[in-house]
N, C-alpha and C positions, 0 to 999 in steps of 0.2 A: 389840830386835826387833819387826817389824810385827806388828799384829794378824792373827790367822788369818782365812782366808777359808771359810766353811762350804760354799760352792759348790765348792770344790776340795779334797776331804777328803785328796787325796794329796800336797798340798803344805803345809808347815808356814807358810810365810810369804808376803807379797804379793811380796816381792822374788823368791821362788822361781818364782812364777806368771809374772812379767814376764820373769826371765831365760830361764826355760824356753821361753816362746813366742816370746821374740825369736830365741833360738837355732834354734828349729823354722822360723820363717817367714824370716829374714834368710838365705836361700840362694839359689843359681843358679836353683833349681827355682821360685821364687817369680816369678821374671821372665817365665816362660813365660805367664802369666794376668795380668799387670799392665800397665798404661800405660808403665811403664818400659821396656818390651820395645822400644818404637819406637827412641828414643834408643840402645838398646843394639846397631841394628843398624849403626851409624856409629862410626867411630875418630877422625875429624878432631874436636877440641873445639868449633868453632863449630858443625859439623853437630849435635853432640850439644845445645848450648845451645839452637840454635833449633827443632829437632826436639821437644826436650823441653819448651821453653815452650809451643808450639802444641799439644803432646799434652796437657799439663797443662792448658791453657786448656779443653779439652773434656772434661776427666775427670769428667763426672758422669753418671749414668744407667747403663744396662747395659754391663758391662765388655766383652764381647764386641763390641757395638756401636761403644763409643768407641774400641776399638784398631782396628777396621776402619776406622772413619772417619778416625782420625789415620794409618793407614797409606795411606789414600787420598789425604791431604794430601802425603805424602811422594811418592807415586807422581807425582802431578801436577807435581811439580817434578823429576822424574826421579831421584829419590833423591839428590839433590845440594840440600838446603836452604840451605846457606851461599851456595853459589854462586848459587842463583836469588835468594836476597834482595839479594845485592850487585849482581846485574847486570840483574834484569828491567826492562824498559820497561812503561810503563802498558798497553799493548795486551796484552802477555803475560799478564796477570791474567785475560783471558777464559776462560784454560783452567779457571778455578775457578767458573764460572758453574754453578749447578745444586747446588753443594756445599751441605750442611745437616747440621748436628748439634743436634738439638732446636732449642733458640732461637739457636743460632750458626750464622749462614747466611752465604751468598756474600759479600755486601756487608761484613759483620764482618770476614771472612777477608781481603778486599782491604785494609781499612783497617790491619788487623794486620800484614800484610807490608809496606804503605808504611811504616808506623812502625818495624818492625825494620829495613828498609832506610835509614830515616834514622840510627837508632841505628848501625848498623854503619858507615855512612860518616861520620857526625859524631864518634862516640865509638870506634869500632874494634873493639867487642864487647859482646856482651850483659852480660857482667860489668861492665864501666863504667857501664852504666846503673843498676845496684844500688849503687854506691859512694856512700857518704853520711859526712859527717863524725861521726856519733855511733856508726857501726857496729854499730846494733842492727837486728834483723829489722824493728821498725817504721818506723824512718827508713829502712832499704834499701827496703823495698817502697813507701813513698810517694814515695820519690825516683824510684825506676823508674816508678811511675804517672804522675808529672809528665813525665818523659823522654818515655815511651811515648804518651801521650795527645796531648801538644802543646797548642797553643792553641784548635784546633778540632775539636771531635768531638760525637758525637750521645750522648744519654742511653743509647741503644740498645747503642751500642758500649761506653761505659763501664761498664755494668754487668757486662760480661765482664771487667773488670780490677778485682781486689779493692782495696778502700779501709778498710784499718784505722782510718783517721781518722774513718769513718763507722761504726766497731763490727764491721766485717766480720771474720769469723774468718779469713778469706783461706785456706780449707783449700787450694785447688789450687796458690796460689803457695808457700805453706810447703811443701808437698810438693816441688815443683820445686826451691825452695831446698834441701831434704834431699837430693835428687839431685846438684845441683850442688858442694854444699859438704861435705856428711859424707864423711869418710874412711872407707872401709868395706873391711877386709880381705878379705871375701869377694866383693867388686866388684860387689854390687848396686847401690849408690849409687856414683856417678862420682868425687867429691872432686876436681873441677877448680878451683875456684874458692876464692879467699883473701879474699873481699871480706867474709866474716863468719867469725868463729870457729865451731867447731862446737857449743860450749856456748850459743852465742847464738842459735841456731835455734829456732822456736817449732814445737811439734807441731801437725801437720795435724789439724784437728778436724772432723768431721763427724757425721752420725747415728750411724754404726756406733762410731767411736772414742769418742764421746760418751758413748753409753750403756754400753759397757763401763766406761769409766772412772767413770762415777756408780756403777755395780753394784759396783765394787771399791773405792769410797770415795775415790778419786782426785780427783773432782770433784763440787763441790757446786752451783755455780752451774747454773741451769737452762736459761739461754739457750746456743745455740751460738755465741757471738759472740768477738771479740778479747780481752775480759776473761777467758772461760772457757778460751781456749786458752793464755794466760798462766798461768792457775791451774793448769792441768793440766801445763803444762811445769814449773813450780816444784815441784809434787808429784813429777814424775818426776826430778828433779835430786836429791831425796832417795836416790835409788837409784844414780844416776850423775851426777855434777856436771858430768863432761867431755863426755859424750856422752848427753844424756838422750832424744835423739830416736830412738835405736835401738829404744827400747820402742814407738815407733809401729809396728812390725813385730807387736809383740805385741797391742797393742790392735785393729789393723786384722784380724790372723789371728781372734783371739777373736770379734770382732763378725761378720766376713764367713763365715768358714768354719766357726765352731762355734757360731754364734748365740748368743753369750753377751752379753746386754746388758740393761739397765734396761728394765722393762716400759713405761716412760714414752717410750721412744724408737721 
């Protein structure tokens, strides 16, 4: 039995805390206020993959703002992201002039769309770009990054593509992989890809989930980096070795909706 957590006097164990909150927040109602709302408006797998990736890319800052801006990207592609990516000509990208989400600006988005088109035409799908020989999240993300950035790119663009090799926690892309890989009976995550096994996903780690994890004693590393994300994931495997990432819902909900986190965060 896990050690009791005094901050939750109504629960006897940490597992009960995680199970309760995962059950509470892994529901269709969660979709309404989450970035995953954007890909959920599509049914085609590649529409979901492309819209999900672009949405996850800008998933920082105020949630209402990022959802509005992600929807704006979709609207400018006439709500057909896969078709647009496969078929646009260079002049078509002018429709994105003026787009901005914090530090992600029109030129960044245009580079992203060119890279997505190259992946679609050369590899056939977004999933193929994540396929690696080692079949780990670390290698898959690094493989994707290599495909995506290509040989010529600016540091300004590269900062928007997570680099675990440089110790990035890769929160947004791990979240994206959760959306695409995790099989979810409640249909919040899509579970469309087989490029990774669900048990090999890494928990998305940011200030909210990190603060909650530290207060619950699941994470001791003070930096929110790749090593910390792995440490947290390994701790969560104690409670569910096959689907540890479902507890991301619990950590997120506790941090964002219940303001339960370490004072250090």
